[in-house]
Each structure stands twice: as C-alpha cells, then as structure tokens.
C-alpha positions as CSV (number, residue, x, y, z in Angstrom):
1,M,102.9,-5.5,80.1
2,D,104.2,-5.8,76.6
3,T,102.4,-3.4,74.2
4,M,101.7,-6.2,71.8
5,D,99.6,-7.9,74.5
6,L,97.3,-5.0,74.4
7,L,96.6,-5.2,70.7
8,N,93.1,-6.6,70.0
9,R,90.9,-7.5,67.1
10,R,89.4,-4.0,66.7
11,E,92.8,-2.3,66.6
12,F,93.9,-4.4,63.6
13,S,90.6,-3.9,61.7
14,G,91.9,-1.0,59.5
15,L,95.0,-2.9,58.5
16,C,93.2,-6.1,57.7
17,A,90.4,-4.3,55.8
18,A,93.1,-2.8,53.6
19,V,94.7,-6.1,53.0
20,G,91.3,-7.6,52.2
21,S,90.7,-4.8,49.7
22,L,94.0,-5.6,48.0
23,A,92.9,-9.3,47.7
24,A,89.7,-8.2,46.1
25,F,91.5,-5.9,43.7
26,G,93.9,-8.7,42.7
27,A,90.9,-10.9,41.7
28,A,89.3,-8.1,39.7
29,S,92.5,-7.2,37.9
30,G,93.2,-10.8,36.8
31,T,96.1,-11.5,39.2
32,A,96.0,-14.6,41.4
33,S,93.9,-13.8,44.4
34,A,94.3,-15.3,47.8
35,A,91.1,-17.2,47.5
36,E,92.4,-18.8,44.2
37,N,95.6,-19.9,45.9
38,R,94.2,-21.2,49.2
39,T,91.7,-23.9,48.2
40,V,90.6,-27.4,49.2
41,K,89.7,-30.1,46.7
42,F,87.0,-32.7,47.5
43,R,87.4,-36.2,46.2
44,D,84.8,-35.6,43.5
45,G,87.0,-32.8,42.1
46,A,85.0,-29.9,43.5
47,I,87.3,-27.1,44.6
48,V,86.3,-24.7,47.3
49,P,88.0,-21.9,49.2
50,A,89.8,-23.0,52.4
51,L,87.9,-20.3,54.2
52,G,84.1,-20.2,54.1
53,Q,81.4,-18.6,56.3
54,G,79.2,-20.1,59.0
55,S,75.7,-18.9,60.0
56,A,74.5,-20.7,63.2
57,N,73.7,-17.4,64.9
58,L,72.9,-15.1,62.0
59,G,69.5,-13.7,61.4
60,K,68.6,-14.0,65.1
61,G,68.4,-10.3,65.9
62,R,71.8,-9.9,67.5
63,R,72.5,-7.2,64.9
64,P,70.4,-5.6,62.2
65,Q,69.8,-8.1,59.5
66,A,71.0,-5.6,56.8
67,E,74.3,-5.4,58.7
68,E,74.7,-9.2,58.9
69,Q,73.7,-9.6,55.2
70,E,76.3,-7.1,54.3
71,A,78.9,-9.1,56.2
72,L,78.0,-12.2,54.4
73,R,78.1,-10.5,51.0
74,T,81.5,-8.9,51.9
75,G,82.8,-12.4,52.5
76,L,81.6,-13.5,49.1
77,S,83.3,-10.6,47.5
78,L,86.6,-11.5,49.2
79,G,86.4,-15.2,48.0
80,M,84.8,-16.8,51.0
81,T,82.1,-18.3,48.8
82,L,81.4,-21.5,50.8
83,V,78.4,-20.8,53.0
84,D,77.4,-23.3,55.7
85,T,74.0,-23.5,57.3
86,A,71.5,-26.1,58.7
87,E,67.8,-26.6,59.1
88,M,68.4,-26.6,62.9
89,Y,70.1,-23.1,62.8
90,G,67.0,-21.3,61.6
91,S,69.2,-19.2,59.4
92,E,68.3,-20.7,56.0
93,E,65.8,-18.0,55.0
94,F,68.3,-15.3,56.0
95,I,71.0,-17.0,53.9
96,G,68.6,-17.2,51.0
97,R,68.0,-13.5,51.1
98,A,71.7,-12.7,51.5
99,I,72.8,-14.7,48.5
100,S,69.9,-13.7,46.3
101,G,71.2,-13.0,42.8
102,Q,74.5,-14.6,43.6
103,R,73.6,-18.3,44.0
104,D,75.9,-19.5,41.2
105,R,78.9,-18.0,43.0
106,V,78.1,-19.8,46.3
107,F,79.0,-23.3,47.3
108,L,76.0,-23.9,49.6
109,V,76.0,-26.4,52.5
110,S,73.1,-27.4,54.7
111,K,72.4,-30.2,57.2
112,V,69.6,-32.5,58.1
113,W,68.8,-33.0,61.8
114,P,69.1,-36.7,63.0
115,N,65.4,-36.7,64.1
116,H,64.4,-36.3,60.5
117,V,66.2,-39.2,58.9
118,A,63.6,-42.0,59.3
119,G,61.4,-43.0,56.3
120,D,61.2,-40.3,53.7
121,G,62.3,-37.7,56.3
122,I,65.6,-36.8,54.5
123,P,64.1,-35.9,51.1
124,R,61.3,-33.9,52.9
125,A,63.8,-32.1,55.0
126,C,65.9,-31.3,52.0
127,E,63.0,-29.9,50.1
128,A,62.1,-27.7,53.0
129,S,65.7,-26.4,53.2
130,L,65.8,-25.7,49.5
131,K,62.5,-23.8,49.8
132,R,63.9,-21.7,52.7
133,L,67.1,-21.1,50.8
134,G,65.3,-20.1,47.6
135,T,67.3,-22.6,45.5
136,D,66.8,-25.8,43.6
137,R,70.0,-27.6,44.7
138,L,72.6,-27.9,47.5
139,D,76.2,-28.3,46.8
140,L,76.7,-30.3,49.9
141,Y,74.2,-31.9,52.3
142,L,75.3,-33.2,55.7
143,L,73.9,-35.4,58.4
144,H,74.2,-33.0,61.4
145,W,75.0,-35.6,64.1
146,P,75.1,-39.4,64.3
147,N,73.3,-39.4,67.7
148,G,70.2,-41.5,67.6
149,V,70.7,-42.6,64.0
150,T,70.4,-46.4,64.0
151,N,70.3,-47.1,60.3
152,V,73.1,-45.2,58.6
153,G,72.6,-47.3,55.5
154,H,69.2,-45.8,55.0
155,V,70.8,-42.3,55.3
156,V,73.3,-43.2,52.6
157,T,70.5,-44.5,50.4
158,M,68.5,-41.3,50.8
159,F,71.5,-39.1,50.2
160,E,72.4,-41.0,47.0
161,K,68.8,-40.7,45.8
162,L,69.0,-36.9,46.3
163,R,72.3,-36.8,44.5
164,S,70.9,-38.8,41.5
165,A,67.9,-36.5,41.4
166,G,70.1,-33.4,41.2
167,K,68.9,-32.0,44.5
168,I,72.4,-32.2,46.0
169,R,75.8,-32.4,44.4
170,A,77.4,-34.3,47.3
171,W,76.8,-35.4,50.8
172,G,78.7,-35.8,54.0
173,V,78.5,-36.0,57.8
174,S,79.2,-33.9,60.8
175,N,80.5,-34.8,64.3
176,F,81.4,-38.4,63.3
177,S,84.1,-40.2,65.3
178,V,86.6,-42.7,63.8
179,R,84.2,-45.6,64.8
180,D,81.3,-43.8,63.1
181,M,83.4,-43.2,60.0
182,E,84.6,-46.8,59.8
183,N,81.0,-48.0,60.1
184,L,79.9,-45.6,57.4
185,F,82.6,-46.9,55.0
186,R,81.5,-50.5,55.5
187,I,78.1,-49.5,54.0
188,P,77.6,-49.8,50.2
189,Q,78.3,-46.3,48.8
190,G,79.2,-45.0,52.2
191,D,82.7,-44.2,50.9
192,R,81.1,-41.5,48.8
193,C,81.0,-39.3,51.9
194,A,82.7,-36.0,50.9
195,T,83.6,-34.6,54.3
196,N,83.2,-34.7,58.1
197,Q,82.4,-31.4,59.8
198,L,84.1,-31.2,63.2
199,P,85.1,-28.6,65.8
200,Y,88.7,-27.6,65.3
201,S,90.7,-24.6,66.3
202,I,94.1,-23.8,67.8
203,G,92.4,-24.0,71.2
204,D,90.6,-27.3,70.5
205,R,92.9,-29.8,68.7
206,A,91.2,-32.9,70.0
207,I,90.5,-34.3,66.5
208,E,94.2,-34.4,65.8
209,R,94.4,-37.5,67.9
210,D,92.3,-39.7,65.7
211,V,89.6,-38.6,63.4
212,L,91.6,-35.9,61.5
213,P,94.4,-38.4,60.6
214,W,91.7,-41.0,59.6
215,C,90.1,-38.5,57.2
216,Q,93.5,-37.5,55.8
217,R,94.4,-41.2,55.2
218,H,91.2,-41.5,53.2
219,G,91.8,-38.3,51.2
220,M,88.8,-36.6,52.8
221,P,89.0,-32.9,53.7
222,I,87.3,-31.8,56.9
223,M,85.2,-28.7,57.6
224,A,86.2,-27.0,60.8
225,Y,83.5,-25.3,62.7
226,S,84.2,-22.9,65.7
227,P,87.7,-22.3,64.2
228,L,88.0,-19.2,66.4
229,G,87.1,-21.1,69.6
230,G,83.3,-21.1,69.6
231,P,81.0,-18.7,71.5
232,G,82.9,-15.6,72.5
233,A,85.8,-16.4,70.1
234,S,87.9,-17.3,73.2
235,V,91.2,-17.9,71.4
236,L,91.3,-14.3,70.1
237,R,92.3,-13.1,73.6
238,D,95.5,-15.2,73.4
239,P,98.7,-13.0,73.5
240,T,100.6,-15.4,71.3
241,L,98.1,-15.0,68.5
242,A,98.2,-11.2,69.0
243,R,102.0,-11.1,68.8
244,I,102.2,-13.1,65.6
245,G,99.4,-11.1,64.1
246,A,101.3,-7.9,64.9
247,A,104.3,-9.2,63.1
248,H,102.1,-9.8,60.0
249,G,100.1,-6.6,60.4
250,C,96.8,-8.5,60.8
251,S,94.5,-9.7,63.6
252,A,94.6,-12.6,65.9
253,A,91.6,-14.0,64.1
254,A,93.5,-14.1,60.8
255,V,96.4,-16.0,62.5
256,A,94.0,-18.5,64.1
257,L,92.3,-19.2,60.8
258,A,95.6,-19.3,58.8
259,W,96.8,-22.0,61.3
260,A,93.6,-24.0,60.9
261,I,93.8,-24.1,57.1
262,R,97.6,-24.4,56.9
263,N,97.8,-27.9,55.4
264,G,95.3,-27.7,52.6
265,N,92.9,-30.3,53.9
266,V,90.8,-28.2,56.2
267,I,88.0,-25.8,55.3
268,A,87.3,-23.3,58.2
269,I,83.9,-21.8,58.5
270,P,84.0,-18.9,60.9
271,E,80.9,-16.9,61.5
272,S,80.7,-13.2,61.7
273,G,77.9,-10.6,61.4
274,S,80.3,-7.7,61.0
275,A,81.8,-6.7,57.6
276,S,84.9,-5.4,59.3
277,H,85.5,-8.7,61.1
278,V,84.9,-10.7,57.8
279,K,87.6,-8.5,56.2
280,E,89.9,-9.5,59.0
281,N,89.1,-13.1,58.6
282,A,89.6,-13.1,54.8
283,V,93.3,-12.1,55.3
284,A,93.9,-15.7,56.4
285,L,93.5,-16.7,52.7
286,S,96.8,-15.0,51.9
287,L,98.6,-15.4,55.3
288,T,101.3,-18.0,55.4
289,L,102.7,-18.7,58.9
290,T,106.4,-19.6,59.2
291,P,107.3,-23.1,60.7
292,D,108.6,-21.3,63.8
293,E,105.3,-19.4,64.2
294,I,103.3,-22.7,63.8
295,Q,105.6,-24.3,66.4
296,T,105.1,-21.4,68.8
297,L,101.4,-21.5,68.5
298,E,101.2,-25.3,69.0
299,A,103.5,-25.2,72.0
300,A,101.2,-22.6,73.5
301,H,98.1,-24.6,72.7
302,P,99.0,-28.3,72.9
303,P,96.2,-30.9,72.3
304,A,94.3,-31.8,75.5
305,K,95.5,-35.1,77.0
306,R,93.1,-38.0,76.9
C-alpha cells in the first residue's frame, strides 16, 4: 500500500496547526489573512468568511464543554467567524456562552423549525433563540425545512417584520429544492431570501444538478452543511483527498473544504469540538487547489446519477 494512503487526519494535525497559526499571525500583523481573502458576499452586501462553524452536535456531552468552547473560540480567532445553529439543535445556549464577549465579531445564524411558523410562532421562536444565545439580534435567520409549511407567504411576512424590527439582519431558507425556491420567489418580497442552506461535499454533489446552478443564476450564495460528509466525516478516509493533502502539507479535511468553497459562492460550515481539528479546517481558507487536483477529486467522486 502506498505510504500516502496511510496518512490520516491526526498525522497532519501538527502541520495544519502551524499553518493556522501563521494565518492568525498574518491577521495580527496587518498582512492579508486567509480569512480576508476567502470570503463570500451576500446580495445585501454583507461579507462573511467562506468557512464558518456548525454546531448541531455541540454541547451534548460528547466532549467536555470547555474543550468544545475552546474549539469554537479557536475557529473565531482563525477567521471562521460565521457560526451556525438552530433552535432544534439544542446548542444555542452553548453557543451563547462560547461567544460571550465576542458577539460583535460573530456572524450569527439560527433557524426556526417548521412546526413553529404558524400564527405568531416565528417571532416567538426568534425571541426564544435570542434569549438562549444571549443576544439582541441575529445576522441571519433561516426556515429550517419547507416540510409541512403550507403558507410560505406568511413566513416571508414574519421574517420581514423581524428584519424591520432589527431582530434579524437577513433571512433565508434551508433544504429548499428548485421548485421550493421558484415558489418562494413568486411571493412578494420572497426574493429577499439571502441564502439556501443545503448538504454539499465532495462526496455528496447532488445539488450541482439543479438547485446550486439555480442559486448561482440568482446571485445567491449557498451554505453547505455536512461539507466533510456528515456523521463520521466519511469523505476523510478517501485516499485521493489524503494524497492531495500530503502534497500541500495539510489534512484531507482541509482539501475537502477547499474544494467546497473553491468558487466563491459557497459558505461551508463544518462542525468540530476539537481545537486541533478546527485548526486543520481553517487551512482551507488559504488553500488553493490546482485545476488538475479539482479534476482528480471530481473524477473520483462524480455526482450520483438520477
């Protein structure tokens, strides 16, 4: 077996941590940091790092909370200042504690569960999220799923009221298909949708068939959840990612994330409760894959056929 096939995420940790430290030094010394270079712009002009942090399983006791909070803060220090959560995750209070004293540095995203959209459910859910997060505003508020939502116009109206009241800066959706997006854009003010959060990774390229091109045509960036393959980070065991990572002196995770954010219209939100893994992930902000490397990765992981 080729030696490169045996290289894994842990073995790259030291190298990636060193690169992450250099990125942080660059920011502190006034040079252009990786995070400043690799950003995504929303249609309202807001600019965010192309690499943020997810939180679906944080604060659940898998690791000591102090360790997970340190991981999140490490990400903030390395420029991964977009933090994604949701009322359904049960991680909002954890996030609130982790970002305490740093709220103004964070682009904070949360989501409302579809069961809570009827009547005045959205403003009530938003207030509850704000309380748990210990803040007075969200930078982005998303409808978590379209499932069971029969009146999307009402959702838009409630979101717009929250925006006018200063409770949220912008709103968007998650897990919307092309048909869902087209229906949304037919609704008055529905085209104010800032983003669509979707599953996307080198191992799951399904959205490239339809909804990703649709969003691109409408100038709308997407947020990619599970950019490392979801539970178990399955794509990180891929030998092609390991070989390309070895060539760059970084981990398979950094390669997978660099691929996801390669075009400037995708914000990837990997989750990690380990500071060392966060440092590895942050390397993606400064990692540029060659056209040949991108072609090799995509040949090894073609989109699933319909």
